[in-house]
FIPAMI-80557 format. One record per residue (C-alpha): residue number from 1; residue in one letter; z negated, y, x negated. Coordinates in nm, 2 decimals. Example, Ala and Ser with C-alpha at 12.3 -4.5 7.8 and 13.67 -1.06 7.14 Angstrom:
<recs>
{1, 'A', {-0.78, -0.45, -1.23}}
{2, 'S', {-0.71, -0.11, -1.37}}
</recs>
This chain:
<recs>
{1, 'X', {0.00, 0.00, 0.00}}
{2, 'X', {0.06, 0.36, -0.10}}
{3, 'X', {-0.22, 0.58, -0.21}}
{4, 'X', {-0.27, 0.84, 0.08}}
{5, 'X', {-0.13, 1.17, -0.03}}
{6, 'X', {0.16, 1.02, -0.22}}
{7, 'X', {0.46, 1.16, -0.03}}
{8, 'X', {0.72, 1.08, -0.30}}
{9, 'X', {0.87, 0.80, -0.09}}
{10, 'X', {0.89, 1.04, 0.20}}
{11, 'X', {1.08, 1.29, 0.00}}
{12, 'X', {1.32, 1.03, -0.12}}
{13, 'X', {1.38, 0.89, 0.23}}
{14, 'X', {1.45, 1.24, 0.36}}
{15, 'X', {1.75, 1.26, 0.13}}
{16, 'X', {1.92, 0.97, 0.31}}
{17, 'X', {1.81, 0.99, 0.68}}
{18, 'X', {1.63, 1.19, 0.94}}
{19, 'X', {1.26, 1.11, 0.95}}
{20, 'X', {1.09, 1.08, 1.29}}
{21, 'X', {0.78, 1.27, 1.38}}
{22, 'X', {0.57, 1.16, 1.68}}
{23, 'X', {0.53, 1.33, 2.01}}
{24, 'X', {0.26, 1.51, 2.21}}
{25, 'X', {-0.09, 1.38, 2.18}}
{26, 'X', {-0.22, 1.60, 2.47}}
{27, 'X', {0.04, 1.46, 2.71}}
{28, 'X', {-0.06, 1.11, 2.63}}
{29, 'X', {-0.43, 1.18, 2.67}}
{30, 'X', {-0.37, 1.36, 3.01}}
{31, 'X', {-0.19, 1.05, 3.13}}
{32, 'X', {-0.51, 0.85, 3.08}}
{33, 'X', {-0.70, 1.06, 3.34}}
{34, 'X', {-1.03, 1.04, 3.15}}
{35, 'X', {-1.36, 1.15, 3.30}}
{36, 'X', {-1.64, 1.37, 3.16}}
{37, 'X', {-1.82, 1.05, 3.05}}
{38, 'X', {-1.53, 0.96, 2.83}}
{39, 'X', {-1.58, 1.28, 2.63}}
{40, 'X', {-1.94, 1.20, 2.55}}
{41, 'X', {-2.14, 0.96, 2.33}}
{42, 'X', {-2.50, 0.94, 2.24}}
{43, 'X', {-2.49, 1.24, 2.01}}
{44, 'X', {-2.32, 1.45, 2.29}}
{45, 'X', {-2.52, 1.32, 2.58}}
{46, 'X', {-2.72, 1.64, 2.61}}
{47, 'X', {-2.45, 1.89, 2.53}}
{48, 'X', {-2.47, 2.16, 2.79}}
{49, 'X', {-2.10, 2.24, 2.81}}
{50, 'X', {-1.83, 2.05, 3.00}}
{51, 'X', {-1.65, 1.85, 2.74}}
{52, 'X', {-1.36, 1.72, 2.95}}
{53, 'X', {-1.05, 1.87, 2.80}}
{54, 'X', {-1.18, 1.87, 2.44}}
{55, 'X', {-0.93, 1.62, 2.33}}
{56, 'X', {-1.03, 1.62, 1.96}}
{57, 'X', {-1.38, 1.50, 2.04}}
{58, 'X', {-1.23, 1.18, 2.17}}
{59, 'X', {-1.19, 1.08, 1.80}}
{60, 'X', {-1.57, 1.02, 1.82}}
{61, 'X', {-1.62, 0.92, 2.18}}
{62, 'X', {-1.31, 0.71, 2.26}}
{63, 'X', {-1.15, 0.62, 1.93}}
{64, 'X', {-0.97, 0.31, 2.06}}
{65, 'X', {-0.78, 0.52, 2.31}}
{66, 'X', {-0.66, 0.75, 2.04}}
{67, 'X', {-0.56, 0.47, 1.82}}
{68, 'X', {-0.35, 0.31, 2.10}}
{69, 'X', {-0.16, 0.64, 2.14}}
{70, 'X', {-0.09, 0.65, 1.77}}
{71, 'X', {0.04, 0.29, 1.78}}
{72, 'X', {0.26, 0.37, 2.08}}
{73, 'X', {0.44, 0.64, 1.88}}
{74, 'X', {0.47, 0.42, 1.58}}
{75, 'X', {0.61, 0.15, 1.80}}
{76, 'X', {0.86, 0.40, 1.93}}
{77, 'X', {1.00, 0.46, 1.58}}
{78, 'X', {0.78, 0.74, 1.43}}
{79, 'X', {0.77, 0.76, 1.05}}
{80, 'X', {0.50, 1.03, 1.07}}
{81, 'X', {0.21, 1.06, 1.31}}
{82, 'X', {-0.02, 1.36, 1.35}}
{83, 'X', {-0.39, 1.33, 1.37}}
{84, 'X', {-0.57, 1.42, 1.70}}
{85, 'X', {-0.72, 1.74, 1.54}}
{86, 'X', {-0.51, 2.03, 1.67}}
{87, 'X', {-0.83, 2.20, 1.79}}
{88, 'X', {-1.06, 2.04, 1.53}}
{89, 'X', {-1.16, 2.36, 1.35}}
{90, 'X', {-1.52, 2.48, 1.41}}
{91, 'X', {-1.37, 2.80, 1.55}}
{92, 'X', {-1.19, 2.62, 1.83}}
{93, 'X', {-1.47, 2.36, 1.88}}
{94, 'X', {-1.72, 2.65, 1.93}}
{95, 'X', {-1.58, 2.68, 2.29}}
{96, 'X', {-1.75, 2.35, 2.36}}
{97, 'X', {-2.06, 2.40, 2.15}}
{98, 'X', {-1.94, 2.12, 1.93}}
{99, 'X', {-1.86, 2.32, 1.62}}
{100, 'X', {-2.11, 2.12, 1.41}}
{101, 'X', {-1.89, 1.81, 1.47}}
{102, 'X', {-1.58, 1.97, 1.31}}
{103, 'X', {-1.58, 1.77, 0.98}}
{104, 'X', {-1.65, 1.44, 1.16}}
{105, 'X', {-1.38, 1.51, 1.42}}
{106, 'X', {-1.12, 1.56, 1.14}}
{107, 'X', {-1.24, 1.28, 0.92}}
{108, 'X', {-1.24, 1.03, 1.21}}
{109, 'X', {-0.90, 1.17, 1.34}}
{110, 'X', {-0.75, 1.10, 0.99}}
{111, 'X', {-0.91, 0.76, 0.97}}
{112, 'X', {-0.78, 0.64, 1.31}}
{113, 'X', {-0.43, 0.76, 1.23}}
{114, 'X', {-0.44, 0.60, 0.89}}
{115, 'X', {-0.55, 0.26, 1.04}}
{116, 'X', {-0.26, 0.27, 1.28}}
{117, 'X', {0.00, 0.38, 1.01}}
{118, 'X', {-0.12, 0.12, 0.77}}
{119, 'X', {-0.10, -0.15, 1.03}}
{120, 'X', {0.27, -0.08, 1.10}}
{121, 'X', {0.35, -0.04, 0.73}}
{122, 'X', {0.21, -0.38, 0.66}}
{123, 'X', {0.43, -0.53, 0.93}}
{124, 'X', {0.77, -0.44, 0.78}}
{125, 'X', {0.70, -0.26, 0.45}}
{126, 'X', {0.84, 0.07, 0.57}}
{127, 'X', {0.61, 0.36, 0.47}}
{128, 'X', {0.44, 0.54, 0.76}}
{129, 'X', {0.28, 0.88, 0.70}}
{130, 'X', {-0.02, 1.06, 0.85}}
{131, 'X', {0.00, 1.44, 0.89}}
{132, 'X', {-0.33, 1.62, 0.92}}
{133, 'X', {-0.29, 1.86, 1.21}}
{134, 'X', {-0.44, 2.20, 1.17}}
{135, 'X', {-0.38, 2.42, 1.48}}
{136, 'X', {-0.38, 2.80, 1.49}}
{137, 'X', {-0.74, 2.83, 1.63}}
{138, 'X', {-0.80, 3.03, 1.94}}
{139, 'X', {-0.85, 3.36, 1.75}}
{140, 'X', {-0.62, 3.58, 1.56}}
{141, 'X', {-0.67, 3.79, 1.24}}
{142, 'X', {-0.37, 4.01, 1.31}}
{143, 'X', {-0.42, 4.14, 1.66}}
{144, 'X', {-0.73, 4.29, 1.83}}
{145, 'X', {-0.84, 4.13, 2.15}}
{146, 'X', {-0.97, 4.47, 2.26}}
{147, 'X', {-0.69, 4.71, 2.35}}
{148, 'X', {-0.93, 5.00, 2.33}}
{149, 'X', {-1.03, 4.91, 1.97}}
{150, 'X', {-0.72, 4.82, 1.76}}
{151, 'X', {-0.93, 4.77, 1.45}}
{152, 'X', {-1.16, 4.51, 1.61}}
{153, 'X', {-1.13, 4.14, 1.52}}
{154, 'X', {-1.31, 3.86, 1.69}}
{155, 'X', {-1.33, 3.67, 1.37}}
{156, 'X', {-1.33, 3.75, 1.00}}
{157, 'X', {-1.11, 3.62, 0.72}}
{158, 'X', {-1.40, 3.44, 0.56}}
{159, 'X', {-1.49, 3.27, 0.89}}
{160, 'X', {-1.13, 3.15, 0.93}}
{161, 'X', {-1.11, 3.04, 0.57}}
{162, 'X', {-1.44, 2.84, 0.60}}
{163, 'X', {-1.33, 2.68, 0.92}}
{164, 'X', {-1.00, 2.57, 0.78}}
{165, 'X', {-1.16, 2.45, 0.46}}
{166, 'X', {-1.40, 2.22, 0.65}}
{167, 'X', {-1.13, 2.08, 0.87}}
{168, 'X', {-0.89, 2.02, 0.58}}
{169, 'X', {-1.17, 1.85, 0.38}}
{170, 'X', {-1.23, 1.61, 0.66}}
{171, 'X', {-0.87, 1.53, 0.70}}
{172, 'X', {-0.81, 1.47, 0.33}}
{173, 'X', {-1.12, 1.26, 0.28}}
{174, 'X', {-1.02, 1.07, 0.60}}
{175, 'X', {-0.69, 0.96, 0.44}}
{176, 'X', {-0.40, 1.19, 0.55}}
{177, 'X', {-0.09, 1.21, 0.34}}
{178, 'X', {-0.04, 1.58, 0.39}}
{179, 'X', {-0.17, 1.87, 0.59}}
{180, 'X', {0.04, 2.03, 0.87}}
{181, 'X', {-0.04, 2.38, 0.96}}
{182, 'X', {0.13, 2.40, 1.30}}
{183, 'X', {0.20, 2.61, 1.61}}
{184, 'X', {0.16, 2.92, 1.39}}
{185, 'X', {0.15, 3.23, 1.60}}
{186, 'X', {-0.02, 3.46, 1.35}}
{187, 'X', {0.10, 3.45, 0.99}}
{188, 'X', {-0.23, 3.58, 0.86}}
{189, 'X', {-0.41, 3.28, 1.01}}
{190, 'X', {-0.16, 3.05, 0.84}}
{191, 'X', {-0.20, 3.23, 0.51}}
{192, 'X', {-0.58, 3.20, 0.54}}
{193, 'X', {-0.54, 2.82, 0.60}}
{194, 'X', {-0.32, 2.81, 0.28}}
{195, 'X', {-0.59, 3.00, 0.09}}
{196, 'X', {-0.85, 2.75, 0.21}}
{197, 'X', {-0.64, 2.46, 0.11}}
{198, 'X', {-0.59, 2.60, -0.24}}
{199, 'X', {-0.97, 2.62, -0.27}}
{200, 'X', {-1.00, 2.26, -0.16}}
{201, 'X', {-0.74, 2.15, -0.41}}
{202, 'X', {-0.94, 2.31, -0.69}}
{203, 'X', {-1.27, 2.16, -0.57}}
{204, 'X', {-1.12, 1.81, -0.53}}
{205, 'X', {-0.91, 1.83, -0.85}}
{206, 'X', {-0.60, 1.70, -0.68}}
{207, 'X', {-0.28, 1.82, -0.51}}
{208, 'X', {-0.26, 1.83, -0.13}}
{209, 'X', {0.10, 1.84, 0.01}}
{210, 'X', {0.14, 2.09, 0.29}}
{211, 'X', {0.39, 2.16, 0.56}}
{212, 'X', {0.40, 2.45, 0.81}}
{213, 'X', {0.55, 2.50, 1.15}}
{214, 'X', {0.55, 2.82, 1.34}}
{215, 'X', {0.60, 2.90, 1.71}}
{216, 'X', {0.80, 3.19, 1.85}}
{217, 'X', {0.66, 3.35, 2.16}}
{218, 'X', {0.98, 3.47, 2.34}}
{219, 'X', {1.35, 3.47, 2.31}}
{220, 'X', {1.35, 3.75, 2.06}}
{221, 'X', {1.24, 3.49, 1.81}}
{222, 'X', {0.92, 3.65, 1.69}}
{223, 'X', {0.57, 3.52, 1.65}}
{224, 'X', {0.28, 3.67, 1.85}}
{225, 'X', {0.19, 3.88, 1.55}}
{226, 'X', {0.55, 4.02, 1.55}}
{227, 'X', {0.73, 3.86, 1.26}}
{228, 'X', {1.08, 3.72, 1.27}}
{229, 'X', {1.15, 3.37, 1.14}}
{230, 'X', {1.29, 3.50, 0.82}}
{231, 'X', {1.00, 3.73, 0.75}}
{232, 'X', {0.76, 3.44, 0.82}}
{233, 'X', {0.94, 3.23, 0.56}}
{234, 'X', {0.92, 3.50, 0.29}}
{235, 'X', {0.55, 3.54, 0.37}}
{236, 'X', {0.45, 3.18, 0.30}}
{237, 'X', {0.72, 3.06, 0.07}}
{238, 'X', {0.50, 3.11, -0.23}}
{239, 'X', {0.28, 2.82, -0.12}}
{240, 'X', {0.58, 2.59, -0.18}}
{241, 'X', {0.54, 2.37, 0.13}}
{242, 'X', {0.75, 2.05, 0.11}}
{243, 'X', {0.86, 2.12, 0.47}}
{244, 'X', {0.87, 2.41, 0.72}}
{245, 'X', {1.00, 2.45, 1.07}}
{246, 'X', {0.93, 2.53, 1.43}}
{247, 'X', {0.76, 2.36, 1.72}}
{248, 'X', {0.64, 2.42, 2.07}}
{249, 'X', {0.75, 2.74, 2.24}}
{250, 'X', {1.06, 2.62, 2.43}}
{251, 'X', {1.27, 2.32, 2.49}}
{252, 'X', {1.54, 2.24, 2.24}}
{253, 'X', {1.81, 2.45, 2.41}}
{254, 'X', {1.62, 2.77, 2.38}}
{255, 'X', {1.47, 2.69, 2.04}}
{256, 'X', {1.81, 2.60, 1.88}}
{257, 'X', {1.91, 2.95, 1.75}}
{258, 'X', {1.58, 2.99, 1.56}}
{259, 'X', {1.60, 2.64, 1.41}}
{260, 'X', {1.96, 2.71, 1.30}}
{261, 'X', {1.84, 3.03, 1.13}}
{262, 'X', {1.55, 2.87, 0.96}}
{263, 'X', {1.77, 2.58, 0.84}}
{264, 'X', {1.99, 2.83, 0.66}}
{265, 'X', {1.72, 3.02, 0.47}}
{266, 'X', {1.45, 2.76, 0.39}}
{267, 'X', {1.51, 2.59, 0.06}}
{268, 'X', {1.28, 2.30, 0.15}}
{269, 'X', {1.28, 2.03, 0.42}}
{270, 'X', {1.32, 2.15, 0.77}}
{271, 'X', {1.12, 2.00, 1.06}}
{272, 'X', {1.15, 2.07, 1.43}}
{273, 'X', {0.97, 1.94, 1.73}}
{274, 'X', {1.05, 2.12, 2.06}}
{275, 'X', {0.88, 2.08, 2.39}}
{276, 'X', {1.04, 1.86, 2.66}}
{277, 'X', {1.19, 2.16, 2.82}}
{278, 'X', {0.99, 2.43, 2.99}}
{279, 'X', {0.70, 2.35, 3.23}}
{280, 'X', {0.75, 2.38, 3.60}}
{281, 'X', {0.53, 2.57, 3.84}}
{282, 'X', {0.28, 2.29, 3.83}}
{283, 'X', {0.27, 2.30, 3.45}}
{284, 'X', {0.46, 1.97, 3.42}}
{285, 'X', {0.73, 1.89, 3.17}}
{286, 'X', {1.02, 1.71, 3.34}}
{287, 'X', {1.29, 1.69, 3.08}}
{288, 'X', {1.38, 1.33, 3.04}}
{289, 'X', {1.40, 1.14, 2.71}}
{290, 'X', {1.78, 1.12, 2.73}}
{291, 'X', {1.81, 1.50, 2.77}}
{292, 'X', {1.58, 1.58, 2.48}}
{293, 'X', {1.75, 1.32, 2.26}}
{294, 'X', {2.09, 1.46, 2.35}}
{295, 'X', {1.99, 1.81, 2.25}}
{296, 'X', {1.84, 1.70, 1.92}}
{297, 'X', {2.14, 1.48, 1.84}}
{298, 'X', {2.35, 1.80, 1.85}}
{299, 'X', {2.10, 1.97, 1.61}}
{300, 'X', {2.12, 1.67, 1.38}}
{301, 'X', {2.50, 1.67, 1.39}}
{302, 'X', {2.50, 2.04, 1.31}}
{303, 'X', {2.30, 1.97, 0.99}}
{304, 'X', {1.98, 2.15, 1.09}}
{305, 'X', {1.73, 1.87, 1.04}}
{306, 'X', {1.53, 1.66, 0.80}}
{307, 'X', {1.23, 1.57, 1.02}}
{308, 'X', {1.25, 1.57, 1.40}}
{309, 'X', {1.01, 1.49, 1.68}}
{310, 'X', {0.86, 1.63, 2.00}}
{311, 'X', {0.59, 1.86, 2.11}}
{312, 'X', {0.44, 1.94, 2.46}}
{313, 'X', {0.56, 1.70, 2.73}}
{314, 'X', {0.71, 1.44, 2.50}}
{315, 'X', {0.61, 1.08, 2.52}}
{316, 'X', {0.67, 0.76, 2.33}}
{317, 'X', {0.99, 0.72, 2.54}}
{318, 'X', {1.11, 1.06, 2.42}}
{319, 'X', {1.05, 0.96, 2.06}}
{320, 'X', {1.22, 0.63, 2.10}}
{321, 'X', {1.52, 0.80, 2.25}}
{322, 'X', {1.53, 1.06, 1.97}}
{323, 'X', {1.50, 0.80, 1.70}}
{324, 'X', {1.78, 0.59, 1.85}}
{325, 'X', {2.01, 0.90, 1.90}}
{326, 'X', {1.98, 1.03, 1.54}}
{327, 'X', {1.95, 0.70, 1.35}}
{328, 'X', {2.30, 0.74, 1.20}}
{329, 'X', {2.29, 1.12, 1.14}}
{330, 'X', {2.29, 1.26, 0.79}}
{331, 'X', {1.99, 1.44, 0.67}}
{332, 'X', {2.03, 1.82, 0.62}}
{333, 'X', {2.12, 1.93, 0.27}}
{334, 'X', {1.85, 2.17, 0.14}}
{335, 'X', {2.03, 2.49, 0.05}}
{336, 'X', {2.00, 2.66, -0.29}}
{337, 'X', {1.97, 3.04, -0.30}}
{338, 'X', {2.02, 3.27, -0.59}}
{339, 'X', {1.70, 3.44, -0.70}}
{340, 'X', {1.65, 3.77, -0.53}}
{341, 'X', {1.37, 4.00, -0.44}}
{342, 'X', {1.27, 3.90, -0.08}}
{343, 'X', {1.01, 4.10, 0.11}}
{344, 'X', {0.85, 4.07, 0.45}}
{345, 'X', {0.66, 4.28, 0.69}}
{346, 'X', {0.75, 4.23, 1.05}}
{347, 'X', {1.11, 4.22, 0.94}}
{348, 'X', {1.26, 4.06, 0.62}}
{349, 'X', {1.44, 4.25, 0.34}}
{350, 'X', {1.64, 4.11, 0.06}}
{351, 'X', {1.73, 4.31, -0.25}}
{352, 'X', {2.03, 4.16, -0.43}}
{353, 'X', {2.10, 4.24, -0.79}}
{354, 'X', {2.45, 4.37, -0.84}}
</recs>
């Protein structure tokens, strides 16, 4: 078996074929129709908050259910599965008064995914990888939550850094192959996560591969904090992620132009995992696996992709259909750009030497 964290086989495989990421964890959990009791164990019996909906805590209270979901996605053809830790930071967990469980949530989330990935790898010898999911938290460093006080922030840089450090440490020690900072709506939050991971690397004395995925908030193609896709890339490129891309936001049809743009400018692997369309008035995602797979097949044939999967509303059936659709598609060729001075605020600027 590989040593967790060794993604060299992944990078080699990505040269020859598209790699398949899993689909939505939340959608799978919602389908289980769990009760409040499922979200509690002995340690959480007296917690005063309703815990139903705190999906990450299920790593501790219903681990077998989470492992079954991981195995369903692996059985559908996923090369990479994400840990059930999207809201595992102490900042996000504080909504449930479970912030003190953050390390344990992330450690156990990584361990469960690792067990499932290793089980499938042993069956056929094909490497399976675990991505340690780090969500954006429910607070932003760039935007004030108080319209009457633009300078106010609900959280400090040090608090965000500490929260990401703890979550990342749990994921790494639990056995992930790389960390995935995802659904990025505020670039400063993402940069703080990168800062925390650099600290963790120094403390552990080892490299930790990192990938990043942003989300755009409307059809203008900007993040919530106002950056364009290109400006975002220039803001985080110094961290040398092995993969970057987009997730969530829209279905494949609406997300396509931004994936196409990112594919041209990012000189690293490109990952993309859109929603199963847009939710209806009941909040349900109704795009069928065949429709999603057809859209992503067009992306693959257009040369946009190295890693592809699904976000909100996608299921193992979606991932199975995607994997089948793109199995013969060539992997995107990573572009090479001439060195230039590239700057970013809300917009990007490139200064080319004549």
